[in-house]
LOKOLNU-874191 format. One line per field, with one value per atom (N, C-alpha, C, O): residue in one letter; atom name; x, y, z; residue number from 1. Coordinates in nm, 2 decimals, padded with zeros to 4 digits. Example, Ala and Ser with C-alpha at 12.3 -4.5 7.8 and 13.67 -1.06 7.14 Angstrom:
! LOKOLNU-874191
aa <- (A	A	A	A	S	S	S	S)
at <- (N	CA	C	O	N	CA	C	O)
X <- (01.32	01.23	01.32	01.42	01.28	01.37	01.29	01.34)
Y <- (-00.57	-00.45	-00.33	-00.33	-00.22	-00.11	00.00	00.11)
Z <- (00.78	00.78	00.78	00.85	00.71	00.71	00.79	00.80)
i <- (1	1	1	1	2	2	2	2)
! end
This chain:
! LOKOLNU-874191
aa <- (M	M	M	M	S	S	S	S	T	T	T	T	R	R	R	R	D	D	D	D	A	A	A	A	T	T	T	T	L	L	L	L	P	P	P	P	P	P	P	P	A	A	A	A	R	R	R	R	T	T	T	T	W	W	W	W	W	W	W	W	T	T	T	T	M	M	M	M	T	T	T	T	P	P	P	P	F	F	F	F	L	L	L	L	V	V	V	V	A	A	A	A	V	V	V	V	A	A	A	A	A	A	A	A	V	V	V	V	A	A	A	A	G	G	G	G	I	I	I	I	G	G	G	G	G	G	G	G	I	I	I	I	A	A	A	A	A	A	A	A	A	A	A	A	G	G	G	G	S	S	S	S	Q	Q	Q	Q	A	A	A	A	T	T	T	T	Y	Y	Y	Y	R	R	R	R	A	A	A	A	L	L	L	L	E	E	E	E	L	L	L	L	P	P	P	P	P	P	P	P	Y	Y	Y	Y	A	A	A	A	P	P	P	P	P	P	P	P	S	S	S	S	W	W	W	W	L	L	L	L	F	F	F	F	G	G	G	G	P	P	P	P	V	V	V	V	W	W	W	W	S	S	S	S	V	V	V	V	L	L	L	L	Y	Y	Y	Y	L	L	L	L	C	C	C	C	I	I	I	I	G	G	G	G	V	V	V	V	A	A	A	A	G	G	G	G	W	W	W	W	L	L	L	L	L	L	L	L	W	W	W	W	R	R	R	R	A	A	A	A	G	G	G	G	G	G	G	G	W	W	W	W	D	D	D	D	R	R	R	R	V	V	V	V	M	M	M	M	W	W	W	W	L	L	L	L	W	W	W	W	T	T	T	T	V	V	V	V	Q	Q	Q	Q	L	L	L	L	L	L	L	L	L	L	L	L	N	N	N	N	L	L	L	L	A	A	A	A	W	W	W	W	T	T	T	T	P	P	P	P	L	L	L	L	F	F	F	F	F	F	F	F	A	A	A	A	A	A	A	A	D	D	D	D	L	L	L	L	Y	Y	Y	Y	R	R	R	R	V	V	V	V	A	A	A	A	L	L	L	L	L	L	L	L	E	E	E	E	I	I	I	I	V	V	V	V	L	L	L	L	L	L	L	L	A	A	A	A	A	A	A	A	T	T	T	T	V	V	V	V	G	G	G	G	L	L	L	L	L	L	L	L	I	I	I	I	G	G	G	G	W	W	W	W	S	S	S	S	W	W	W	W	H	H	H	H	R	R	R	R	S	S	S	S	R	R	R	R	V	V	V	V	A	A	A	A	G	G	G	G	W	W	W	W	L	L	L	L	L	L	L	L	V	V	V	V	P	P	P	P	Y	Y	Y	Y	L	L	L	L	A	A	A	A	W	W	W	W	V	V	V	V	C	C	C	C	F	F	F	F	A	A	A	A	T	T	T	T	A	A	A	A	L	L	L	L	N	N	N	N	A	A	A	A	G	G	G	G	I	I	I	I	V	V	V	V	V	V	V	V	L	L	L	L	N	N	N	N)
at <- (N	CA	C	O	N	CA	C	O	N	CA	C	O	N	CA	C	O	N	CA	C	O	N	CA	C	O	N	CA	C	O	N	CA	C	O	N	CA	C	O	N	CA	C	O	N	CA	C	O	N	CA	C	O	N	CA	C	O	N	CA	C	O	N	CA	C	O	N	CA	C	O	N	CA	C	O	N	CA	C	O	N	CA	C	O	N	CA	C	O	N	CA	C	O	N	CA	C	O	N	CA	C	O	N	CA	C	O	N	CA	C	O	N	CA	C	O	N	CA	C	O	N	CA	C	O	N	CA	C	O	N	CA	C	O	N	CA	C	O	N	CA	C	O	N	CA	C	O	N	CA	C	O	N	CA	C	O	N	CA	C	O	N	CA	C	O	N	CA	C	O	N	CA	C	O	N	CA	C	O	N	CA	C	O	N	CA	C	O	N	CA	C	O	N	CA	C	O	N	CA	C	O	N	CA	C	O	N	CA	C	O	N	CA	C	O	N	CA	C	O	N	CA	C	O	N	CA	C	O	N	CA	C	O	N	CA	C	O	N	CA	C	O	N	CA	C	O	N	CA	C	O	N	CA	C	O	N	CA	C	O	N	CA	C	O	N	CA	C	O	N	CA	C	O	N	CA	C	O	N	CA	C	O	N	CA	C	O	N	CA	C	O	N	CA	C	O	N	CA	C	O	N	CA	C	O	N	CA	C	O	N	CA	C	O	N	CA	C	O	N	CA	C	O	N	CA	C	O	N	CA	C	O	N	CA	C	O	N	CA	C	O	N	CA	C	O	N	CA	C	O	N	CA	C	O	N	CA	C	O	N	CA	C	O	N	CA	C	O	N	CA	C	O	N	CA	C	O	N	CA	C	O	N	CA	C	O	N	CA	C	O	N	CA	C	O	N	CA	C	O	N	CA	C	O	N	CA	C	O	N	CA	C	O	N	CA	C	O	N	CA	C	O	N	CA	C	O	N	CA	C	O	N	CA	C	O	N	CA	C	O	N	CA	C	O	N	CA	C	O	N	CA	C	O	N	CA	C	O	N	CA	C	O	N	CA	C	O	N	CA	C	O	N	CA	C	O	N	CA	C	O	N	CA	C	O	N	CA	C	O	N	CA	C	O	N	CA	C	O	N	CA	C	O	N	CA	C	O	N	CA	C	O	N	CA	C	O	N	CA	C	O	N	CA	C	O	N	CA	C	O	N	CA	C	O	N	CA	C	O	N	CA	C	O	N	CA	C	O	N	CA	C	O	N	CA	C	O	N	CA	C	O	N	CA	C	O	N	CA	C	O	N	CA	C	O	N	CA	C	O	N	CA	C	O	N	CA	C	O	N	CA	C	O	N	CA	C	O	N	CA	C	O	N	CA	C	O	N	CA	C	O	N	CA	C	O	N	CA	C	O	N	CA	C	O	N	CA	C	O	N	CA	C	O	N	CA	C	O	N	CA	C	O	N	CA	C	O	N	CA	C	O	N	CA	C	O	N	CA	C	O	N	CA	C	O	N	CA	C	O	N	CA	C	O	N	CA	C	O	N	CA	C	O	N	CA	C	O	N	CA	C	O	N	CA	C	O	N	CA	C	O	N	CA	C	O	N	CA	C	O	N	CA	C	O	N	CA	C	O	N	CA	C	O)
X <- (01.34	01.44	01.47	01.53	01.45	01.51	01.62	01.66	01.68	01.79	01.89	02.01	01.84	01.89	01.93	02.01	01.88	01.94	02.03	02.12	02.03	02.13	02.24	02.33	02.28	02.39	02.46	02.58	02.38	02.46	02.41	02.31	02.54	02.49	02.40	02.35	02.35	02.24	02.23	02.13	02.35	02.37	02.34	02.29	02.38	02.40	02.21	02.17	02.14	02.01	01.93	01.83	01.97	01.89	01.90	01.79	02.00	02.05	01.95	01.94	01.86	01.83	01.64	01.55	01.65	01.53	01.50	01.40	01.66	01.67	01.59	01.56	01.57	01.49	01.34	01.28	01.27	01.15	01.13	01.02	01.20	01.19	01.23	01.19	01.31	01.30	01.19	01.16	01.12	01.00	00.88	00.82	00.88	00.75	00.80	00.72	00.94	00.94	00.96	00.97	00.97	00.94	00.80	00.79	00.68	00.57	00.53	00.42	00.59	00.57	00.57	00.49	00.73	00.78	00.66	00.58	00.66	00.56	00.42	00.35	00.37	00.25	00.27	00.19	00.37	00.38	00.41	00.38	00.46	00.48	00.34	00.30	00.24	00.10	00.04	-00.03	00.07	-00.05	00.02	00.00	00.11	00.18	00.06	00.07	-00.05	-00.15	-00.26	-00.37	-00.22	-00.33	-00.37	-00.49	-00.30	-00.41	-00.48	-00.58	-00.44	-00.55	-00.66	-00.78	-00.64	-00.79	-00.85	-00.96	-00.77	-00.87	-00.92	-01.04	-00.85	-00.95	-01.07	-01.18	-01.05	-01.17	-01.29	-01.40	-01.24	-01.37	-01.44	-01.40	-01.59	-01.68	-01.64	-01.64	-01.61	-01.55	-01.67	-01.75	-01.66	-01.78	-01.72	-01.60	-01.81	-01.75	-01.65	-01.61	-01.63	-01.52	-01.39	-01.29	-01.37	-01.26	-01.12	-01.13	-01.02	-00.93	-00.87	-00.93	-00.76	-00.70	-00.60	-00.54	-00.58	-00.48	-00.33	-00.28	-00.27	-00.15	-00.13	-00.01	-00.25	-00.22	-00.18	-00.14	-00.20	-00.18	-00.05	-00.03	00.07	00.20	00.22	00.24	00.22	00.29	00.22	00.29	00.06	00.05	00.10	00.13	00.11	00.11	00.29	00.33	00.37	00.52	00.55	00.66	00.46	00.44	00.39	00.44	00.30	00.20	00.32	00.36	00.37	00.49	00.59	00.61	00.67	00.72	00.68	00.75	00.57	00.51	00.51	00.56	00.46	00.43	00.58	00.58	00.69	00.83	00.85	00.83	00.88	00.89	00.81	00.86	00.69	00.61	00.62	00.60	00.65	00.72	00.82	00.84	00.93	01.07	01.03	01.08	00.95	00.95	00.89	00.91	00.81	00.70	00.78	00.78	00.90	00.98	01.10	01.15	01.13	01.22	01.21	01.29	01.04	00.97	00.96	00.97	00.96	00.87	00.92	00.88	01.01	01.11	00.99	00.87	01.02	00.93	00.82	00.83	00.69	00.58	00.47	00.48	00.34	00.23	00.20	00.13	00.26	00.21	00.30	00.25	00.43	00.50	00.43	00.45	00.39	00.32	00.18	00.14	00.13	00.02	00.06	00.00	00.16	00.22	00.25	00.20	00.33	00.35	00.21	00.20	00.15	00.00	-00.07	-00.12	-00.08	-00.11	00.00	-00.05	00.10	00.18	00.14	00.15	00.10	00.11	-00.03	-00.04	-00.15	-00.25	-00.26	-00.33	-00.20	-00.17	-00.09	-00.13	-00.01	00.09	-00.07	-00.07	-00.14	-00.23	-00.32	-00.34	-00.39	-00.49	-00.46	-00.54	-00.31	-00.30	-00.31	-00.40	-00.27	-00.27	-00.42	-00.48	-00.48	-00.64	-00.73	-00.81	-00.70	-00.77	-00.71	-00.77	-00.60	-00.55	-00.52	-00.56	-00.43	-00.40	-00.50	-00.51	-00.58	-00.66	-00.82	-00.91	-00.84	-00.98	-01.08	-01.19	-01.03	-01.14	-01.18	-01.10	-01.26	-01.34	-01.36	-01.28	-01.49	-01.53	-01.46	-01.47	-01.35	-01.25	-01.17	-01.19	-01.11	-01.03	-01.10	-01.04	-01.25	-01.31	-01.33	-01.32	-01.35	-01.32	-01.19	-01.18	-01.11	-00.94	-00.93	-00.89	-00.95	-00.92	-01.03	-00.99	-01.13	-01.19	-01.13	-01.11	-01.09	-01.01	-00.85	-00.81	-00.80	-00.69	-00.71	-00.63	-00.81	-00.87	-00.89	-00.86	-00.96	-00.97	-00.83	-00.84	-00.73	-00.60	-00.57	-00.57	-00.54	-00.46	-00.52	-00.46	-00.69	-00.72	-00.70	-00.68	-00.69	-00.64	-00.49	-00.47	-00.40	-00.28	-00.26	-00.19	-00.33	-00.33	-00.35	-00.28	-00.47	-00.51	-00.39	-00.35	-00.33	-00.24	-00.13	-00.05	-00.11	00.03	00.03	00.13	-00.06	-00.11	-00.04	00.00	-00.04	00.04	00.18	00.24	00.25	00.39	00.46	00.57	00.39	00.44	00.32	00.26	00.31	00.22	00.23	00.14	00.36	00.44	00.41	00.37	00.42	00.39	00.26	00.22	00.14	00.03	-00.02	-00.11	00.00	00.01	00.04	-00.05	00.14	00.18	00.10	00.10	00.04	-00.04	-00.18	-00.25	-00.21	-00.38	-00.41	-00.52	-00.28	-00.32	-00.36	-00.45	-00.24	-00.28	-00.40	-00.46	-00.45	-00.59	-00.71	-00.81	-00.68	-00.77	-00.77	-00.87	-00.67	-00.63	-00.71	-00.80	-00.67	-00.72	-00.87	-00.94	-00.93	-01.09	-01.13	-01.20	-01.06	-01.10	-01.13	-01.23	-01.00	-00.98	-01.07	-01.10	-01.11	-01.22	-01.37	-01.42	-01.42	-01.52	-01.50	-01.60	-01.40	-01.39	-01.39	-01.48	-01.33	-01.36	-01.48	-01.51	-01.57	-01.69	-01.78	-01.87	-01.75	-01.82	-01.78	-01.86	-01.65	-01.63	-01.71	-01.80	-01.71	-01.82	-01.94	-01.99	-02.00	-02.11	-02.16	-02.24	-02.05	-02.06	-02.01	-02.02	-01.98	-01.91	-01.94	-01.88)
Y <- (01.17	01.16	01.28	01.36	01.30	01.47	01.46	01.38	01.61	01.66	01.63	01.65	01.58	01.52	01.37	01.33	01.29	01.16	01.18	01.09	01.30	01.32	01.32	01.28	01.37	01.37	01.25	01.25	01.16	01.00	00.91	00.92	00.82	00.71	00.63	00.65	00.54	00.49	00.39	00.38	00.31	00.22	00.28	00.22	00.44	00.47	00.52	00.43	00.56	00.62	00.48	00.51	00.36	00.23	00.27	00.26	00.31	00.32	00.38	00.36	00.49	00.60	00.53	00.60	00.41	00.35	00.29	00.26	00.28	00.22	00.32	00.27	00.42	00.49	00.46	00.46	00.43	00.39	00.28	00.27	00.16	00.04	00.01	-00.10	00.09	00.10	00.12	00.05	00.24	00.30	00.18	00.16	00.12	00.05	-00.12	-00.21	-00.13	-00.24	-00.22	-00.32	-00.08	-00.03	-00.07	-00.15	-00.01	-00.03	-00.18	-00.22	-00.23	-00.40	-00.47	-00.54	-00.40	-00.48	-00.45	-00.53	-00.31	-00.27	-00.33	-00.36	-00.35	-00.38	-00.55	-00.60	-00.63	-00.72	-00.76	-00.86	-00.65	-00.67	-00.65	-00.72	-00.54	-00.51	-00.67	-00.73	-00.70	-00.84	-00.97	-01.07	-00.95	-01.08	-01.18	-01.28	-01.17	-01.26	-01.26	-01.32	-01.23	-01.21	-01.34	-01.35	-01.43	-01.56	-01.62	-01.69	-01.61	-01.66	-01.57	-01.61	-01.43	-01.33	-01.38	-01.43	-01.37	-01.42	-01.53	-01.54	-01.63	-01.76	-01.76	-01.80	-01.68	-01.62	-01.59	-01.61	-01.49	-01.41	-01.49	-01.55	-01.45	-01.47	-01.42	-01.30	-01.49	-01.42	-01.47	-01.56	-01.37	-01.40	-01.47	-01.50	-01.52	-01.66	-01.61	-01.69	-01.49	-01.47	-01.45	-01.46	-01.44	-01.43	-01.59	-01.71	-01.50	-01.58	-01.67	-01.65	-01.75	-01.80	-01.71	-01.62	-01.74	-01.65	-01.60	-01.49	-01.75	-01.75	-01.70	-01.69	-01.64	-01.57	-01.41	-01.34	-01.36	-01.21	-01.16	-01.04	-01.28	-01.25	-01.18	-01.06	-01.29	-01.35	-01.20	-01.11	-01.20	-01.05	-00.93	-00.85	-00.90	-00.80	-00.78	-00.67	-00.86	-00.83	-00.83	-00.81	-00.85	-00.81	-00.66	-00.58	-00.63	-00.50	-00.41	-00.31	-00.44	-00.35	-00.30	-00.19	-00.43	-00.38	-00.27	-00.17	-00.29	-00.21	-00.08	00.02	-00.07	00.08	00.14	00.26	00.08	00.12	00.16	00.28	00.11	00.12	00.24	00.32	00.24	00.36	00.48	00.59	00.46	00.61	00.64	00.76	00.56	00.57	00.66	00.76	00.58	00.63	00.75	00.82	00.81	00.92	01.03	01.14	00.99	01.12	01.14	01.24	01.04	01.06	01.14	01.21	01.12	01.19	01.36	01.45	01.36	01.47	01.56	01.67	01.49	01.52	01.54	01.50	01.59	01.61	01.69	01.81	01.65	01.77	01.67	01.56	01.75	01.71	01.56	01.49	01.52	01.37	01.28	01.17	01.34	01.25	01.28	01.19	01.35	01.39	01.28	01.21	01.29	01.19	01.06	00.97	01.03	00.91	00.86	00.76	00.96	00.93	00.91	00.84	00.98	00.98	00.84	00.79	00.78	00.69	00.53	00.42	00.56	00.46	00.49	00.40	00.60	00.61	00.55	00.48	00.58	00.52	00.37	00.30	00.32	00.16	00.11	00.00	00.17	00.14	00.16	00.07	00.21	00.25	00.13	00.06	00.10	-00.04	-00.12	-00.14	-00.21	-00.35	-00.29	-00.36	-00.21	-00.21	-00.19	-00.24	-00.12	-00.06	-00.23	-00.27	-00.29	-00.41	-00.52	-00.54	-00.56	-00.67	-00.65	-00.72	-00.53	-00.52	-00.47	-00.52	-00.35	-00.27	-00.35	-00.31	-00.44	-00.49	-00.42	-00.47	-00.26	-00.18	-00.21	-00.15	-00.28	-00.34	-00.23	-00.20	-00.15	-00.02	00.06	00.11	00.10	00.22	00.16	00.22	00.08	00.02	00.03	00.06	-00.01	00.00	00.14	00.14	00.26	00.39	00.44	00.55	00.38	00.41	00.36	00.45	00.22	00.16	00.23	00.22	00.29	00.36	00.45	00.44	00.53	00.65	00.61	00.70	00.50	00.45	00.42	00.46	00.36	00.31	00.46	00.48	00.55	00.65	00.75	00.83	00.76	00.80	00.75	00.82	00.61	00.54	00.57	00.57	00.59	00.61	00.76	00.78	00.86	00.97	00.97	01.01	00.90	00.89	00.84	00.89	00.74	00.69	00.80	00.82	00.86	00.98	01.09	01.13	01.12	01.22	01.16	01.23	01.04	01.00	00.96	00.91	00.97	00.91	00.98	00.93	01.10	01.20	01.20	01.26	01.18	01.20	01.05	01.05	00.94	00.83	00.70	00.65	00.67	00.57	00.44	00.38	00.41	00.28	00.28	00.18	00.40	00.41	00.39	00.28	00.47	00.44	00.32	00.29	00.25	00.09	00.00	-00.08	00.01	-00.04	-00.03	-00.12	00.08	00.12	00.06	00.05	00.01	-00.03	-00.17	-00.20	-00.27	-00.41	-00.37	-00.43	-00.24	-00.22	-00.18	-00.21	-00.10	-00.05	-00.16	-00.17	-00.22	-00.36	-00.44	-00.47	-00.46	-00.53	-00.47	-00.53	-00.35	-00.24	-00.26	-00.28	-00.25	-00.24	-00.37	-00.37	-00.50	-00.61	-00.62	-00.67	-00.57	-00.59	-00.49	-00.50	-00.39	-00.29	-00.38	-00.38	-00.48	-00.53	-00.64	-00.66	-00.71	-00.81	-00.74	-00.78	-00.65	-00.53	-00.50	-00.46	-00.49	-00.47	-00.59	-00.58	-00.70	-00.81	-00.87	-00.91	-00.85	-00.85	-00.77	-00.82	-00.66	-00.57	-00.60	-00.59	-00.67	-00.71	-00.83	-00.83	-00.93	-01.06	-01.09	-01.19	-01.00	-00.98	-00.90	-00.89)
Z <- (-01.89	-01.78	-01.74	-01.82	-01.63	-01.54	-01.61	-01.70	-01.53	-01.56	-01.44	-01.45	-01.33	-01.24	-01.24	-01.15	-01.34	-01.40	-01.52	-01.55	-01.60	-01.68	-01.63	-01.71	-01.51	-01.42	-01.36	-01.32	-01.35	-01.28	-01.40	-01.47	-01.40	-01.49	-01.45	-01.34	-01.54	-01.54	-01.42	-01.34	-01.41	-01.31	-01.15	-01.06	-01.15	-01.02	-01.04	-00.96	-01.07	-01.09	-01.01	-00.94	-01.02	-00.97	-00.83	-00.77	-00.75	-00.63	-00.52	-00.40	-00.61	-00.57	-00.53	-00.48	-00.57	-00.55	-00.38	-00.32	-00.34	-00.21	-00.09	00.02	-00.11	00.01	-00.04	00.06	-00.12	-00.14	-00.11	-00.06	-00.13	-00.09	00.04	00.10	00.09	00.23	00.32	00.41	00.26	00.31	00.32	00.42	00.22	00.22	00.29	00.33	00.29	00.37	00.51	00.58	00.57	00.71	00.73	00.81	00.65	00.67	00.65	00.70	00.61	00.60	00.73	00.78	00.77	00.92	01.00	01.05	01.03	01.16	01.14	01.23	01.00	00.99	01.05	01.13	00.98	01.07	01.21	01.26	01.27	01.41	01.46	01.55	01.41	01.45	01.43	01.52	01.33	01.31	01.35	01.30	01.48	01.51	01.52	01.45	01.60	01.63	01.49	01.49	01.42	01.28	01.25	01.24	01.24	01.19	01.29	01.27	01.41	01.53	01.54	01.56	01.52	01.50	01.37	01.37	01.27	01.13	01.14	01.10	01.20	01.20	01.28	01.24	01.42	01.50	01.48	01.53	01.35	01.31	01.20	01.11	01.25	01.13	01.00	00.99	00.90	00.75	00.66	00.68	00.52	00.44	00.37	00.39	00.25	00.20	00.07	-00.01	00.07	-00.03	00.02	-00.05	00.16	00.22	00.19	00.19	00.15	00.09	00.22	00.33	00.21	00.33	00.36	00.29	00.51	00.58	00.53	00.54	00.46	00.40	00.29	00.25	00.20	00.10	00.10	00.01	00.22	00.22	00.24	00.22	00.29	00.31	00.15	00.11	00.07	-00.07	-00.15	-00.21	-00.14	-00.20	-00.16	-00.25	-00.04	-00.03	-00.03	-00.02	-00.04	-00.06	-00.21	-00.24	-00.31	-00.44	-00.44	-00.52	-00.36	-00.39	-00.32	-00.38	-00.23	-00.16	-00.27	-00.31	-00.32	-00.42	-00.50	-00.50	-00.57	-00.68	-00.62	-00.68	-00.51	-00.43	-00.43	-00.47	-00.38	-00.37	-00.52	-00.54	-00.62	-00.74	-00.81	-00.88	-00.80	-00.83	-00.77	-00.83	-00.63	-00.58	-00.60	-00.57	-00.64	-00.71	-00.87	-00.91	-00.92	-01.07	-01.08	-01.18	-00.99	-00.98	-00.94	-00.99	-00.82	-00.76	-00.91	-00.94	-00.95	-01.07	-01.18	-01.23	-01.21	-01.31	-01.29	-01.37	-01.16	-01.11	-00.98	-00.96	-00.93	-00.79	-00.68	-00.71	-00.58	-00.45	-00.45	-00.43	-00.48	-00.50	-00.44	-00.38	-00.50	-00.42	-00.46	-00.39	-00.58	-00.61	-00.49	-00.46	-00.44	-00.37	-00.22	-00.13	-00.19	-00.05	-00.05	00.05	-00.16	-00.15	-00.17	-00.12	-00.24	-00.22	-00.05	00.01	00.00	00.14	00.24	00.34	00.20	00.27	00.26	00.37	00.15	00.11	00.20	00.22	00.22	00.27	00.45	00.53	00.47	00.61	00.65	00.75	00.56	00.59	00.57	00.65	00.46	00.47	00.60	00.64	00.65	00.80	00.90	00.99	00.90	01.00	01.00	01.10	00.89	00.90	01.00	01.09	00.98	01.06	01.21	01.27	01.27	01.41	01.43	01.53	01.34	01.39	01.38	01.47	01.27	01.27	01.38	01.48	01.36	01.41	01.56	01.65	01.58	01.71	01.83	01.94	01.78	01.85	01.82	01.89	01.73	01.71	01.68	01.67	01.64	01.57	01.44	01.36	01.38	01.29	01.21	01.12	01.26	01.19	01.17	01.06	01.28	01.25	01.11	01.00	01.12	01.02	00.89	00.79	00.89	00.78	00.69	00.57	00.81	00.75	00.73	00.66	00.78	00.76	00.61	00.53	00.57	00.45	00.35	00.24	00.35	00.28	00.20	00.08	00.28	00.33	00.21	00.14	00.22	00.18	00.05	-00.03	00.00	-00.15	-00.24	-00.35	-00.15	-00.23	-00.24	-00.33	-00.16	-00.17	-00.28	-00.38	-00.29	-00.39	-00.55	-00.66	-00.54	-00.64	-00.71	-00.83	-00.61	-00.63	-00.71	-00.82	-00.62	-00.67	-00.83	-00.92	-00.84	-00.95	-01.06	-01.15	-01.04	-01.12	-01.15	-01.26	-01.03	-01.06	-01.11	-01.19	-01.09	-01.14	-01.29	-01.34	-01.34	-01.47	-01.60	-01.71	-01.56	-01.68	-01.62	-01.70	-01.53	-01.51	-01.52	-01.55	-01.50	-01.51	-01.51	-01.42	-01.66	-01.68	-01.61	-01.55	-01.63	-01.59	-01.42	-01.36	-01.36	-01.17	-01.19	-01.14	-01.26	-01.26	-01.28	-01.20	-01.36	-01.38	-01.25	-01.22	-01.18	-01.09	-00.97	-00.89	-00.95	-00.84	-00.85	-00.76	-00.98	-01.00	-00.94	-00.90	-00.92	-00.88	-00.70	-00.63	-00.67	-00.52	-00.50	-00.40	-00.59	-00.57	-00.58	-00.51	-00.65	-00.68	-00.52	-00.47	-00.47	-00.36	-00.25	-00.19	-00.24	-00.12	-00.12	-00.02	-00.24	-00.26	-00.19	-00.09	-00.25	-00.24	-00.07	-00.01	-00.01	00.13	00.22	00.34	00.13	00.20	00.25	00.36	00.09	00.11	00.20	00.28	00.21	00.33	00.45	00.53	00.49	00.61	00.60	00.72	00.53	00.55	00.58	00.67	00.50	00.53	00.73	00.82	00.73	00.90	00.96	01.02	00.95	01.03	01.05	01.16	00.93	00.92	01.01	01.10	00.96	01.01	01.18	01.24	01.23	01.36	01.44	01.55)
i <- (1	1	1	1	2	2	2	2	3	3	3	3	4	4	4	4	5	5	5	5	6	6	6	6	7	7	7	7	8	8	8	8	9	9	9	9	10	10	10	10	11	11	11	11	12	12	12	12	13	13	13	13	14	14	14	14	15	15	15	15	16	16	16	16	17	17	17	17	18	18	18	18	19	19	19	19	20	20	20	20	21	21	21	21	22	22	22	22	23	23	23	23	24	24	24	24	25	25	25	25	26	26	26	26	27	27	27	27	28	28	28	28	29	29	29	29	30	30	30	30	31	31	31	31	32	32	32	32	33	33	33	33	34	34	34	34	35	35	35	35	36	36	36	36	37	37	37	37	38	38	38	38	39	39	39	39	40	40	40	40	41	41	41	41	42	42	42	42	43	43	43	43	44	44	44	44	45	45	45	45	46	46	46	46	47	47	47	47	48	48	48	48	49	49	49	49	50	50	50	50	51	51	51	51	52	52	52	52	53	53	53	53	54	54	54	54	55	55	55	55	56	56	56	56	57	57	57	57	58	58	58	58	59	59	59	59	60	60	60	60	61	61	61	61	62	62	62	62	63	63	63	63	64	64	64	64	65	65	65	65	66	66	66	66	67	67	67	67	68	68	68	68	69	69	69	69	70	70	70	70	71	71	71	71	72	72	72	72	73	73	73	73	74	74	74	74	75	75	75	75	76	76	76	76	77	77	77	77	78	78	78	78	79	79	79	79	80	80	80	80	81	81	81	81	82	82	82	82	83	83	83	83	84	84	84	84	85	85	85	85	86	86	86	86	87	87	87	87	88	88	88	88	89	89	89	89	90	90	90	90	91	91	91	91	92	92	92	92	93	93	93	93	94	94	94	94	95	95	95	95	96	96	96	96	97	97	97	97	98	98	98	98	99	99	99	99	100	100	100	100	101	101	101	101	102	102	102	102	103	103	103	103	104	104	104	104	105	105	105	105	106	106	106	106	107	107	107	107	108	108	108	108	109	109	109	109	110	110	110	110	111	111	111	111	112	112	112	112	113	113	113	113	114	114	114	114	115	115	115	115	116	116	116	116	117	117	117	117	118	118	118	118	119	119	119	119	120	120	120	120	121	121	121	121	122	122	122	122	123	123	123	123	124	124	124	124	125	125	125	125	126	126	126	126	127	127	127	127	128	128	128	128	129	129	129	129	130	130	130	130	131	131	131	131	132	132	132	132	133	133	133	133	134	134	134	134	135	135	135	135	136	136	136	136	137	137	137	137	138	138	138	138	139	139	139	139	140	140	140	140	141	141	141	141	142	142	142	142	143	143	143	143	144	144	144	144	145	145	145	145	146	146	146	146	147	147	147	147	148	148	148	148	149	149	149	149	150	150	150	150	151	151	151	151	152	152	152	152	153	153	153	153	154	154	154	154	155	155	155	155	156	156	156	156	157	157	157	157	158	158	158	158	159	159	159	159	160	160	160	160	161	161	161	161)
! end
């Protein structure tokens, strides 16, 4: 527990999670706006055989965004605002950029390059997080797994379309 947390009653420390959850909710909301026609786009694409149904993305991302927000909060609580938190912010901005590139602009190749950078950034964030908060690191592992799967899906779409 940091000295900042020692001065707050335990119930109040939970409120400090709010900005992190708001940040990921904003990314999800903006992504949702950018992906307004995504189901039609997704159905119109030639998809690789491992492509999941379009309805699966919403529930998966809801859980992942919650994990990303909680992980950010845990990392901040454990070390304050430093390079780890800047990297958390960078990955969130990269996450935000992918949906408009892929669905709104139909820039599948650019989106592929961007998601590779996102996967590398999340992997680095997990590595940097490990010594600060193992729980935060573990919360980010499913996110990295899904981003890697999404990278393979994006690559398959680039090849097939």
